[in-house]
PDB file of N, CA, C and O in Angstrom:
ATOM      1  N   MET A   1       0.582  -0.907   0.005  1.00  0.00           N
ATOM      2  CA  MET A   1       0.244   0.437   0.645  1.00  0.00           C
ATOM      3  C   MET A   1       1.000   0.757  -0.376  1.00  0.00           C
ATOM      4  O   MET A   1       1.903   0.027  -0.784  1.00  0.00           O
ATOM      5  N   SER A   2       0.631   2.131  -0.991  1.00  0.00           N
ATOM      6  CA  SER A   2       1.097   3.989  -0.495  1.00  0.00           C
ATOM      7  C   SER A   2       0.345   4.576   0.087  1.00  0.00           C
ATOM      8  O   SER A   2      -0.683   4.276   0.694  1.00  0.00           O
ATOM      9  N   LEU A   3       1.235   6.092  -0.223  1.00  0.00           N
ATOM     10  CA  LEU A   3      -0.462   7.037   0.305  1.00  0.00           C
ATOM     11  C   LEU A   3      -0.176   8.231  -0.592  1.00  0.00           C
ATOM     12  O   LEU A   3       0.746   8.920  -1.030  1.00  0.00           O
ATOM     13  N   TYR A   4      -1.616   8.065  -0.614  1.00  0.00           N
ATOM     14  CA  TYR A   4      -2.285   8.931  -2.180  1.00  0.00           C
ATOM     15  C   TYR A   4      -2.891  10.333  -1.708  1.00  0.00           C
ATOM     16  O   TYR A   4      -3.848  10.185  -0.949  1.00  0.00           O
ATOM     17  N   PHE A   5      -2.654  11.257  -1.901  1.00  0.00           N
ATOM     18  CA  PHE A   5      -2.933  12.334  -2.159  1.00  0.00           C
ATOM     19  C   PHE A   5      -3.743  12.938  -3.303  1.00  0.00           C
ATOM     20  O   PHE A   5      -3.222  13.245  -4.376  1.00  0.00           O
ATOM     21  N   LEU A   6      -5.983  13.211  -2.831  1.00  0.00           N
ATOM     22  CA  LEU A   6      -6.708  13.543  -3.654  1.00  0.00           C
ATOM     23  C   LEU A   6      -7.155  15.020  -3.463  1.00  0.00           C
ATOM     24  O   LEU A   6      -8.360  15.207  -3.293  1.00  0.00           O
ATOM     25  N   ASN A   7      -6.063  16.415  -3.475  1.00  0.00           N
ATOM     26  CA  ASN A   7      -5.999  17.316  -3.574  1.00  0.00           C
ATOM     27  C   ASN A   7      -7.006  18.224  -4.857  1.00  0.00           C
ATOM     28  O   ASN A   7      -7.156  17.907  -6.037  1.00  0.00           O
ATOM     29  N   LEU A   8      -7.528  19.310  -4.183  1.00  0.00           N
ATOM     30  CA  LEU A   8      -7.947  19.687  -5.412  1.00  0.00           C
ATOM     31  C   LEU A   8      -7.478  21.434  -5.467  1.00  0.00           C
ATOM     32  O   LEU A   8      -7.277  22.344  -4.664  1.00  0.00           O
ATOM     33  N   LYS A   9      -7.454  21.176  -7.221  1.00  0.00           N
ATOM     34  CA  LYS A   9      -8.184  23.126  -7.624  1.00  0.00           C
ATOM     35  C   LYS A   9      -8.479  23.723  -7.680  1.00  0.00           C
ATOM     36  O   LYS A   9      -8.467  23.801  -8.908  1.00  0.00           O
ATOM     37  N   SER A  10      -9.142  25.016  -7.209  1.00  0.00           N
ATOM     38  CA  SER A  10     -10.321  25.655  -7.380  1.00  0.00           C
ATOM     39  C   SER A  10     -10.104  27.119  -7.557  1.00  0.00           C
ATOM     40  O   SER A  10      -9.662  27.867  -6.685  1.00  0.00           O
ATOM     41  N   ARG A  11     -10.565  27.569  -9.146  1.00  0.00           N
ATOM     42  CA  ARG A  11      -9.844  29.238  -9.922  1.00  0.00           C
ATOM     43  C   ARG A  11      -9.177  28.922  -9.413  1.00  0.00           C
ATOM     44  O   ARG A  11      -9.409  28.893  -8.204  1.00  0.00           O
ATOM     45  N   GLY A  12      -7.987  28.490  -9.834  1.00  0.00           N
ATOM     46  CA  GLY A  12      -6.126  28.516  -9.437  1.00  0.00           C
ATOM     47  C   GLY A  12      -5.616  28.309  -7.962  1.00  0.00           C
ATOM     48  O   GLY A  12      -4.400  28.180  -7.821  1.00  0.00           O
ATOM     49  N   ARG A  13      -6.743  28.245  -6.410  1.00  0.00           N
ATOM     50  CA  ARG A  13      -6.109  28.238  -5.384  1.00  0.00           C
ATOM     51  C   ARG A  13      -6.283  26.704  -5.593  1.00  0.00           C
ATOM     52  O   ARG A  13      -7.102  26.016  -6.202  1.00  0.00           O
ATOM     53  N   LEU A  14      -4.842  26.372  -4.606  1.00  0.00           N
ATOM     54  CA  LEU A  14      -5.275  24.567  -3.980  1.00  0.00           C
ATOM     55  C   LEU A  14      -5.202  24.098  -2.795  1.00  0.00           C
ATOM     56  O   LEU A  14      -4.352  24.480  -1.990  1.00  0.00           O
ATOM     57  N   ILE A  15      -5.964  23.335  -2.578  1.00  0.00           N
ATOM     58  CA  ILE A  15      -6.681  23.448  -1.434  1.00  0.00           C
ATOM     59  C   ILE A  15      -6.154  21.478  -1.439  1.00  0.00           C
ATOM     60  O   ILE A  15      -6.618  20.530  -2.073  1.00  0.00           O
ATOM     61  N   ALA A  16      -5.273  21.548  -0.648  1.00  0.00           N
ATOM     62  CA  ALA A  16      -3.909  20.078  -0.420  1.00  0.00           C
ATOM     63  C   ALA A  16      -4.678  19.425   0.897  1.00  0.00           C
ATOM     64  O   ALA A  16      -4.937  20.087   1.902  1.00  0.00           O
ATOM     65  N   GLU A  17      -5.082  17.669   0.691  1.00  0.00           N
ATOM     66  CA  GLU A  17      -6.230  16.942   1.330  1.00  0.00           C
ATOM     67  C   GLU A  17      -4.622  16.446   2.381  1.00  0.00           C
ATOM     68  O   GLU A  17      -3.682  15.722   2.054  1.00  0.00           O
ATOM     69  N   PRO A  18      -4.858  17.130   3.558  1.00  0.00           N
ATOM     70  CA  PRO A  18      -3.870  16.426   4.822  1.00  0.00           C
ATOM     71  C   PRO A  18      -3.638  15.500   4.524  1.00  0.00           C
ATOM     72  O   PRO A  18      -2.549  15.210   4.030  1.00  0.00           O
ATOM     73  N   ASP A  19      -5.033  14.306   4.807  1.00  0.00           N
ATOM     74  CA  ASP A  19      -4.162  12.847   5.669  1.00  0.00           C
ATOM     75  C   ASP A  19      -3.886  11.889   4.442  1.00  0.00           C
ATOM     76  O   ASP A  19      -3.079  11.003   4.723  1.00  0.00           O
ATOM     77  N   GLY A  20      -4.576  11.847   2.589  1.00  0.00           N
ATOM     78  CA  GLY A  20      -4.206  11.569   2.210  1.00  0.00           C
ATOM     79  C   GLY A  20      -5.267   9.861   2.293  1.00  0.00           C
ATOM     80  O   GLY A  20      -6.033   9.821   3.256  1.00  0.00           O
ATOM     81  N   SER A  21      -5.277   8.593   1.348  1.00  0.00           N
ATOM     82  CA  SER A  21      -5.467   7.487   2.404  1.00  0.00           C
ATOM     83  C   SER A  21      -4.449   5.852   1.619  1.00  0.00           C
ATOM     84  O   SER A  21      -3.467   5.870   0.877  1.00  0.00           O
ATOM     85  N   ASP A  22      -4.876   5.179   1.935  1.00  0.00           N
ATOM     86  CA  ASP A  22      -3.993   4.086   1.983  1.00  0.00           C
ATOM     87  C   ASP A  22      -4.503   3.223   0.405  1.00  0.00           C
ATOM     88  O   ASP A  22      -5.698   2.936   0.342  1.00  0.00           O
ATOM     89  N   LEU A  23      -3.876   2.955  -0.443  1.00  0.00           N
ATOM     90  CA  LEU A  23      -3.780   2.759  -1.770  1.00  0.00           C
ATOM     91  C   LEU A  23      -3.143   1.293  -2.227  1.00  0.00           C
ATOM     92  O   LEU A  23      -2.021   1.090  -1.764  1.00  0.00           O
ATOM     93  N   PRO A  24      -3.628   0.364  -2.968  1.00  0.00           N
ATOM     94  CA  PRO A  24      -2.444  -0.160  -3.884  1.00  0.00           C
ATOM     95  C   PRO A  24      -2.138   0.213  -3.859  1.00  0.00           C
ATOM     96  O   PRO A  24      -1.092   0.212  -3.210  1.00  0.00           O
ATOM     97  N   ASN A  25      -2.941   1.919  -5.110  1.00  0.00           N
ATOM     98  CA  ASN A  25      -1.396   1.500  -6.669  1.00  0.00           C
ATOM     99  C   ASN A  25      -2.159   2.789  -6.985  1.00  0.00           C
ATOM    100  O   ASN A  25      -3.108   3.274  -6.370  1.00  0.00           O
ATOM    101  N   LEU A  26      -1.395   3.336  -8.325  1.00  0.00           N
ATOM    102  CA  LEU A  26      -1.722   5.198  -8.595  1.00  0.00           C
ATOM    103  C   LEU A  26      -3.025   4.458  -9.380  1.00  0.00           C
ATOM    104  O   LEU A  26      -3.433   5.445  -9.992  1.00  0.00           O
ATOM    105  N   ALA A  27      -3.950   3.356  -9.764  1.00  0.00           N
ATOM    106  CA  ALA A  27      -4.808   3.670 -10.311  1.00  0.00           C
ATOM    107  C   ALA A  27      -6.335   3.442  -9.721  1.00  0.00           C
ATOM    108  O   ALA A  27      -7.386   3.849 -10.216  1.00  0.00           O
ATOM    109  N   ALA A  28      -6.126   2.598  -8.404  1.00  0.00           N
ATOM    110  CA  ALA A  28      -6.793   3.016  -6.837  1.00  0.00           C
ATOM    111  C   ALA A  28      -7.193   4.315  -6.831  1.00  0.00           C
ATOM    112  O   ALA A  28      -8.307   4.668  -6.444  1.00  0.00           O
ATOM    113  N   ALA A  29      -5.968   5.378  -7.421  1.00  0.00           N
ATOM    114  CA  ALA A  29      -5.883   6.073  -6.494  1.00  0.00           C
ATOM    115  C   ALA A  29      -6.977   7.326  -7.773  1.00  0.00           C
ATOM    116  O   ALA A  29      -7.741   8.219  -7.407  1.00  0.00           O
ATOM    117  N   LEU A  30      -6.619   6.889  -9.335  1.00  0.00           N
ATOM    118  CA  LEU A  30      -7.536   6.889 -10.333  1.00  0.00           C
ATOM    119  C   LEU A  30      -8.996   6.602  -9.613  1.00  0.00           C
ATOM    120  O   LEU A  30      -9.751   7.554  -9.418  1.00  0.00           O
ATOM    121  N   ARG A  31      -9.102   6.224  -9.503  1.00  0.00           N
ATOM    122  CA  ARG A  31     -11.231   5.910  -9.465  1.00  0.00           C
ATOM    123  C   ARG A  31     -10.921   6.627  -8.003  1.00  0.00           C
ATOM    124  O   ARG A  31     -11.446   7.661  -7.593  1.00  0.00           O
ATOM    125  N   GLU A  32     -10.023   5.888  -7.384  1.00  0.00           N
ATOM    126  CA  GLU A  32     -11.036   6.544  -6.149  1.00  0.00           C
ATOM    127  C   GLU A  32     -10.940   9.092  -6.590  1.00  0.00           C
ATOM    128  O   GLU A  32     -11.518   9.929  -5.896  1.00  0.00           O
ATOM    129  N   ALA A  33     -10.406   9.273  -7.345  1.00  0.00           N
ATOM    130  CA  ALA A  33     -10.601  10.477  -7.722  1.00  0.00           C
ATOM    131  C   ALA A  33     -11.547  11.095  -8.360  1.00  0.00           C
ATOM    132  O   ALA A  33     -12.068  12.191  -8.154  1.00  0.00           O
ATOM    133  N   LEU A  34     -11.808   9.926  -9.526  1.00  0.00           N
ATOM    134  CA  LEU A  34     -13.100  10.616 -10.543  1.00  0.00           C
ATOM    135  C   LEU A  34     -14.134   9.913  -9.514  1.00  0.00           C
ATOM    136  O   LEU A  34     -14.388  10.871  -8.784  1.00  0.00           O
ATOM    137  N   GLU A  35     -14.750   9.020  -9.101  1.00  0.00           N
ATOM    138  CA  GLU A  35     -16.108   9.073  -7.272  1.00  0.00           C
ATOM    139  C   GLU A  35     -16.137  10.630  -7.405  1.00  0.00           C
ATOM    140  O   GLU A  35     -17.005  11.438  -7.735  1.00  0.00           O
ATOM    141  N   ALA A  36     -14.464  10.742  -6.905  1.00  0.00           N
ATOM    142  CA  ALA A  36     -14.236  12.738  -5.831  1.00  0.00           C
ATOM    143  C   ALA A  36     -15.789  13.435  -6.469  1.00  0.00           C
ATOM    144  O   ALA A  36     -16.875  13.828  -6.043  1.00  0.00           O
ATOM    145  N   ALA A  37     -14.805  13.225  -8.194  1.00  0.00           N
ATOM    146  CA  ALA A  37     -15.355  14.135  -9.024  1.00  0.00           C
ATOM    147  C   ALA A  37     -16.603  14.698  -9.024  1.00  0.00           C
ATOM    148  O   ALA A  37     -17.007  15.847  -8.840  1.00  0.00           O
ATOM    149  N   ARG A  38     -17.229  13.455  -9.313  1.00  0.00           N
ATOM    150  CA  ARG A  38     -18.193  12.711  -9.383  1.00  0.00           C
ATOM    151  C   ARG A  38     -19.177  13.205  -8.674  1.00  0.00           C
ATOM    152  O   ARG A  38     -20.227  13.724  -9.054  1.00  0.00           O
ATOM    153  N   GLU A  39     -18.683  12.970  -7.389  1.00  0.00           N
ATOM    154  CA  GLU A  39     -19.506  13.685  -5.858  1.00  0.00           C
ATOM    155  C   GLU A  39     -20.117  14.959  -5.736  1.00  0.00           C
ATOM    156  O   GLU A  39     -21.061  15.441  -5.111  1.00  0.00           O
ATOM    157  N   ILE A  40     -18.727  15.581  -7.047  1.00  0.00           N
ATOM    158  CA  ILE A  40     -18.670  17.677  -6.673  1.00  0.00           C
ATOM    159  C   ILE A  40     -19.763  17.841  -7.903  1.00  0.00           C
ATOM    160  O   ILE A  40     -20.788  18.522  -7.907  1.00  0.00           O
ATOM    161  N   LEU A  41     -19.426  17.323  -8.546  1.00  0.00           N
ATOM    162  CA  LEU A  41     -19.985  17.341  -9.880  1.00  0.00           C
ATOM    163  C   LEU A  41     -21.666  16.923  -9.526  1.00  0.00           C
ATOM    164  O   LEU A  41     -22.519  17.688  -9.975  1.00  0.00           O
ATOM    165  N   ALA A  42     -21.868  16.378  -9.167  1.00  0.00           N
ATOM    166  CA  ALA A  42     -23.630  15.723  -8.678  1.00  0.00           C
ATOM    167  C   ALA A  42     -24.359  16.821  -7.444  1.00  0.00           C
ATOM    168  O   ALA A  42     -25.461  17.306  -7.188  1.00  0.00           O
ATOM    169  N   SER A  43     -23.617  16.827  -7.160  1.00  0.00           N
ATOM    170  CA  SER A  43     -23.694  17.808  -5.056  1.00  0.00           C
ATOM    171  C   SER A  43     -23.458  19.361  -5.677  1.00  0.00           C
ATOM    172  O   SER A  43     -23.660  20.310  -4.920  1.00  0.00           O
ATOM    173  N   ALA A  44     -22.731  19.770  -8.028  1.00  0.00           N
ATOM    174  CA  ALA A  44     -23.236  21.037  -8.324  1.00  0.00           C
ATOM    175  C   ALA A  44     -24.384  21.476  -8.605  1.00  0.00           C
ATOM    176  O   ALA A  44     -24.867  22.599  -8.459  1.00  0.00           O
ATOM    177  N   ILE A  45     -24.813  20.513  -9.028  1.00  0.00           N
ATOM    178  CA  ILE A  45     -25.456  20.767 -10.086  1.00  0.00           C
ATOM    179  C   ILE A  45     -27.031  20.024  -9.161  1.00  0.00           C
ATOM    180  O   ILE A  45     -28.040  20.535  -9.647  1.00  0.00           O
ATOM    181  N   ARG A  46     -27.371  19.018  -8.039  1.00  0.00           N
ATOM    182  CA  ARG A  46     -28.175  19.308  -7.152  1.00  0.00           C
ATOM    183  C   ARG A  46     -28.617  20.992  -6.330  1.00  0.00           C
ATOM    184  O   ARG A  46     -29.606  21.541  -5.846  1.00  0.00           O
ATOM    185  N   GLN A  47     -26.713  21.371  -6.660  1.00  0.00           N
ATOM    186  CA  GLN A  47     -27.876  22.821  -5.740  1.00  0.00           C
ATOM    187  C   GLN A  47     -27.908  23.741  -6.825  1.00  0.00           C
ATOM    188  O   GLN A  47     -28.024  24.922  -6.498  1.00  0.00           O
ATOM    189  N   GLY A  48     -27.829  23.471  -8.085  1.00  0.00           N
ATOM    190  CA  GLY A  48     -28.081  24.263  -9.101  1.00  0.00           C
ATOM    191  C   GLY A  48     -26.984  25.456  -9.635  1.00  0.00           C
ATOM    192  O   GLY A  48     -27.338  26.306 -10.453  1.00  0.00           O
ATOM    193  N   ALA A  49     -25.077  25.392  -8.848  1.00  0.00           N
ATOM    194  CA  ALA A  49     -24.429  25.997  -8.813  1.00  0.00           C
ATOM    195  C   ALA A  49     -22.856  25.181  -9.526  1.00  0.00           C
ATOM    196  O   ALA A  49     -22.598  23.980  -9.602  1.00  0.00           O
ATOM    197  N   GLU A  50     -22.153  26.202  -9.898  1.00  0.00           N
ATOM    198  CA  GLU A  50     -20.649  25.813 -10.409  1.00  0.00           C
ATOM    199  C   GLU A  50     -20.259  24.844  -9.706  1.00  0.00           C
ATOM    200  O   GLU A  50     -20.773  24.595  -8.616  1.00  0.00           O
ATOM    201  N   PRO A  51     -19.113  24.024 -10.315  1.00  0.00           N
ATOM    202  CA  PRO A  51     -18.589  23.068  -9.878  1.00  0.00           C
ATOM    203  C   PRO A  51     -17.752  23.845  -8.987  1.00  0.00           C
ATOM    204  O   PRO A  51     -17.373  24.746  -9.736  1.00  0.00           O
ATOM    205  N   PRO A  52     -17.208  24.067  -7.809  1.00  0.00           N
ATOM    206  CA  PRO A  52     -16.516  24.891  -6.449  1.00  0.00           C
ATOM    207  C   PRO A  52     -14.922  24.486  -6.949  1.00  0.00           C
ATOM    208  O   PRO A  52     -13.958  25.252  -6.968  1.00  0.00           O
ATOM    209  N   VAL A  53     -14.959  22.762  -7.425  1.00  0.00           N
ATOM    210  CA  VAL A  53     -13.292  21.969  -8.161  1.00  0.00           C
ATOM    211  C   VAL A  53     -13.393  22.779  -9.777  1.00  0.00           C
ATOM    212  O   VAL A  53     -14.306  23.497 -10.184  1.00  0.00           O
ATOM    213  N   ASP A  54     -12.235  22.410 -10.427  1.00  0.00           N
ATOM    214  CA  ASP A  54     -12.286  22.929 -11.641  1.00  0.00           C
ATOM    215  C   ASP A  54     -10.960  21.758 -11.862  1.00  0.00           C
ATOM    216  O   ASP A  54     -10.269  22.464 -12.597  1.00  0.00           O
ATOM    217  N   LEU A  55     -10.605  21.181 -11.798  1.00  0.00           N
ATOM    218  CA  LEU A  55      -9.336  20.109 -11.451  1.00  0.00           C
ATOM    219  C   LEU A  55      -9.036  18.909 -10.412  1.00  0.00           C
ATOM    220  O   LEU A  55      -8.548  19.500  -9.448  1.00  0.00           O
ATOM    221  N   ILE A  56      -9.067  17.777 -10.161  1.00  0.00           N
ATOM    222  CA  ILE A  56      -8.030  16.911  -8.976  1.00  0.00           C
ATOM    223  C   ILE A  56      -7.146  16.733  -9.267  1.00  0.00           C
ATOM    224  O   ILE A  56      -7.097  16.367 -10.441  1.00  0.00           O
ATOM    225  N   PHE A  57      -5.650  16.831  -8.456  1.00  0.00           N
ATOM    226  CA  PHE A  57      -4.745  16.090  -9.124  1.00  0.00           C
ATOM    227  C   PHE A  57      -3.889  15.392  -7.644  1.00  0.00           C
ATOM    228  O   PHE A  57      -3.638  16.016  -6.613  1.00  0.00           O
ATOM    229  N   ILE A  58      -3.565  13.945  -7.933  1.00  0.00           N
ATOM    230  CA  ILE A  58      -3.020  13.084  -6.732  1.00  0.00           C
ATOM    231  C   ILE A  58      -1.299  13.339  -6.602  1.00  0.00           C
ATOM    232  O   ILE A  58      -0.490  13.814  -7.399  1.00  0.00           O
ATOM    233  N   THR A  59      -1.157  12.796  -5.238  1.00  0.00           N
ATOM    234  CA  THR A  59       0.673  13.535  -5.100  1.00  0.00           C
ATOM    235  C   THR A  59       0.466  12.412  -4.392  1.00  0.00           C
ATOM    236  O   THR A  59      -0.573  12.091  -3.813  1.00  0.00           O
ATOM    237  N   ASP A  60       1.546  11.782  -4.457  1.00  0.00           N
ATOM    238  CA  ASP A  60       2.221  10.852  -3.405  1.00  0.00           C
ATOM    239  C   ASP A  60       2.748  11.476  -1.912  1.00  0.00           C
ATOM    240  O   ASP A  60       2.349  12.550  -1.463  1.00  0.00           O
ATOM    241  N   GLU A  61       3.654  10.649  -1.286  1.00  0.00           N
ATOM    242  CA  GLU A  61       3.614  10.963  -0.192  1.00  0.00           C
ATOM    243  C   GLU A  61       4.831  11.898   0.096  1.00  0.00           C
ATOM    244  O   GLU A  61       4.625  12.561   1.112  1.00  0.00           O
ATOM    245  N   LEU A  62       5.876  12.119  -0.412  1.00  0.00           N
ATOM    246  CA  LEU A  62       7.059  13.173  -1.575  1.00  0.00           C
ATOM    247  C   LEU A  62       6.540  14.726  -2.431  1.00  0.00           C
ATOM    248  O   LEU A  62       7.256  15.636  -2.851  1.00  0.00           O
ATOM    249  N   GLY A  63       4.726  14.549  -2.481  1.00  0.00           N
ATOM    250  CA  GLY A  63       4.311  16.231  -2.954  1.00  0.00           C
ATOM    251  C   GLY A  63       4.575  15.898  -4.193  1.00  0.00           C
ATOM    252  O   GLY A  63       4.930  16.818  -4.930  1.00  0.00           O
ATOM    253  N   THR A  64       4.458  14.185  -4.904  1.00  0.00           N
ATOM    254  CA  THR A  64       4.858  14.321  -6.515  1.00  0.00           C
ATOM    255  C   THR A  64       3.880  14.771  -6.527  1.00  0.00           C
ATOM    256  O   THR A  64       3.234  15.112  -5.536  1.00  0.00           O
ATOM    257  N   GLU A  65       3.554  14.869  -7.701  1.00  0.00           N
ATOM    258  CA  GLU A  65       2.555  15.030  -8.548  1.00  0.00           C
ATOM    259  C   GLU A  65       2.219  13.224  -9.765  1.00  0.00           C
ATOM    260  O   GLU A  65       2.661  13.066 -10.903  1.00  0.00           O
ATOM    261  N   LEU A  66       1.739  12.660  -9.324  1.00  0.00           N
ATOM    262  CA  LEU A  66       1.116  11.401 -10.544  1.00  0.00           C
ATOM    263  C   LEU A  66       0.488  11.664 -11.903  1.00  0.00           C
ATOM    264  O   LEU A  66       0.864  11.426 -13.051  1.00  0.00           O
ATOM    265  N   ALA A  67      -0.882  12.384 -11.250  1.00  0.00           N
ATOM    266  CA  ALA A  67      -1.978  12.565 -12.483  1.00  0.00           C
ATOM    267  C   ALA A  67      -2.711  13.190 -12.579  1.00  0.00           C
ATOM    268  O   ALA A  67      -3.036  13.027 -11.403  1.00  0.00           O
ATOM    269  N   ALA A  68      -3.729  14.187 -13.073  1.00  0.00           N
ATOM    270  CA  ALA A  68      -4.103  15.822 -13.257  1.00  0.00           C
ATOM    271  C   ALA A  68      -5.828  14.890 -13.146  1.00  0.00           C
ATOM    272  O   ALA A  68      -5.744  13.726 -13.538  1.00  0.00           O
ATOM    273  N   ILE A  69      -7.137  15.296 -12.707  1.00  0.00           N
ATOM    274  CA  ILE A  69      -8.508  14.698 -13.498  1.00  0.00           C
ATOM    275  C   ILE A  69      -8.827  16.035 -13.418  1.00  0.00           C
ATOM    276  O   ILE A  69      -8.530  16.864 -12.558  1.00  0.00           O
ATOM    277  N   PRO A  70      -9.625  16.156 -14.669  1.00  0.00           N
ATOM    278  CA  PRO A  70      -9.779  17.235 -14.226  1.00  0.00           C
ATOM    279  C   PRO A  70     -11.298  16.794 -14.692  1.00  0.00           C
ATOM    280  O   PRO A  70     -11.631  15.980 -15.554  1.00  0.00           O
ATOM    281  N   LEU A  71     -12.694  18.215 -13.184  1.00  0.00           N
ATOM    282  CA  LEU A  71     -14.044  17.032 -13.360  1.00  0.00           C
ATOM    283  C   LEU A  71     -14.270  16.924 -15.072  1.00  0.00           C
ATOM    284  O   LEU A  71     -14.260  15.735 -15.391  1.00  0.00           O
ATOM    285  N   ILE A  72     -14.401  17.514 -15.845  1.00  0.00           N
ATOM    286  CA  ILE A  72     -15.373  16.860 -17.096  1.00  0.00           C
ATOM    287  C   ILE A  72     -14.932  15.967 -16.834  1.00  0.00           C
ATOM    288  O   ILE A  72     -15.944  15.329 -16.543  1.00  0.00           O
ATOM    289  N   GLU A  73     -13.820  15.056 -16.618  1.00  0.00           N
ATOM    290  CA  GLU A  73     -13.875  13.882 -17.201  1.00  0.00           C
ATOM    291  C   GLU A  73     -14.343  12.674 -16.837  1.00  0.00           C
ATOM    292  O   GLU A  73     -14.222  11.580 -17.388  1.00  0.00           O
ATOM    293  N   ALA A  74     -15.460  13.327 -14.818  1.00  0.00           N
ATOM    294  CA  ALA A  74     -16.105  12.552 -14.608  1.00  0.00           C
ATOM    295  C   ALA A  74     -17.146  12.315 -15.387  1.00  0.00           C
ATOM    296  O   ALA A  74     -17.634  11.185 -15.426  1.00  0.00           O
ATOM    297  N   LEU A  75     -17.507  13.064 -15.924  1.00  0.00           N
ATOM    298  CA  LEU A  75     -18.638  12.579 -17.234  1.00  0.00           C
ATOM    299  C   LEU A  75     -18.706  11.673 -18.377  1.00  0.00           C
ATOM    300  O   LEU A  75     -18.074  11.274 -19.355  1.00  0.00           O
ATOM    301  N   PRO A  76     -19.346  11.608 -18.007  1.00  0.00           N
ATOM    302  CA  PRO A  76     -19.496  10.080 -19.709  1.00  0.00           C
ATOM    303  C   PRO A  76     -19.037  10.634 -20.794  1.00  0.00           C
ATOM    304  O   PRO A  76     -19.001  11.851 -20.976  1.00  0.00           O
ATOM    305  N   ALA A  77     -18.703   9.888 -21.486  1.00  0.00           N
ATOM    306  CA  ALA A  77     -17.669  10.302 -23.031  1.00  0.00           C
ATOM    307  C   ALA A  77     -18.862  12.023 -23.906  1.00  0.00           C
ATOM    308  O   ALA A  77     -18.728  13.208 -24.209  1.00  0.00           O
ATOM    309  N   SER A  78     -19.900  10.905 -23.905  1.00  0.00           N
ATOM    310  CA  SER A  78     -20.900  11.732 -25.026  1.00  0.00           C
ATOM    311  C   SER A  78     -21.021  13.080 -24.442  1.00  0.00           C
ATOM    312  O   SER A  78     -21.049  14.050 -25.201  1.00  0.00           O
ATOM    313  N   MET A  79     -21.089  13.221 -23.260  1.00  0.00           N
ATOM    314  CA  MET A  79     -21.147  15.085 -22.547  1.00  0.00           C
ATOM    315  C   MET A  79     -20.323  15.076 -22.787  1.00  0.00           C
ATOM    316  O   MET A  79     -20.457  15.342 -23.982  1.00  0.00           O
ATOM    317  N   GLN A  80     -18.855  14.921 -22.566  1.00  0.00           N
ATOM    318  CA  GLN A  80     -17.309  14.872 -22.709  1.00  0.00           C
ATOM    319  C   GLN A  80     -17.061  15.324 -23.876  1.00  0.00           C
ATOM    320  O   GLN A  80     -16.094  16.076 -23.758  1.00  0.00           O
ATOM    321  N   GLU A  81     -17.436  15.278 -25.050  1.00  0.00           N
ATOM    322  CA  GLU A  81     -17.594  15.427 -26.240  1.00  0.00           C
ATOM    323  C   GLU A  81     -18.301  16.745 -26.772  1.00  0.00           C
ATOM    324  O   GLU A  81     -17.571  17.678 -27.106  1.00  0.00           O
ATOM    325  N   ARG A  82     -20.092  16.917 -26.899  1.00  0.00           N
ATOM    326  CA  ARG A  82     -20.589  18.161 -26.643  1.00  0.00           C
ATOM    327  C   ARG A  82     -19.957  19.172 -25.961  1.00  0.00           C
ATOM    328  O   ARG A  82     -19.715  20.274 -26.455  1.00  0.00           O
ATOM    329  N   LEU A  83     -19.542  18.657 -24.261  1.00  0.00           N
ATOM    330  CA  LEU A  83     -18.603  20.551 -23.726  1.00  0.00           C
ATOM    331  C   LEU A  83     -17.958  20.647 -23.930  1.00  0.00           C
ATOM    332  O   LEU A  83     -17.303  21.253 -23.081  1.00  0.00           O
ATOM    333  N   ARG A  84     -17.126  20.244 -25.284  1.00  0.00           N
ATOM    334  CA  ARG A  84     -15.801  20.405 -25.442  1.00  0.00           C
ATOM    335  C   ARG A  84     -15.780  20.813 -26.407  1.00  0.00           C
ATOM    336  O   ARG A  84     -14.704  21.110 -26.928  1.00  0.00           O
TER     337      ARG A  84
END
């Protein structure tokens, strides 16, 4: 298990996850980030508001950025195409 952090970028401001999650690999961290993005989008839609986050980026315990997930990637592929 490795420690991964799902950090947020909101309108250019970074919001660091303080605790991280023990996950088996980067693929698991990517799944977690995608699920978090879906929850953020769903909450914004329910509230009729803009999503408060633009991007989720994954870092390791040393702070190395491993991946970035724009919120649009949480949408089904057909919706992504229409919005691009």
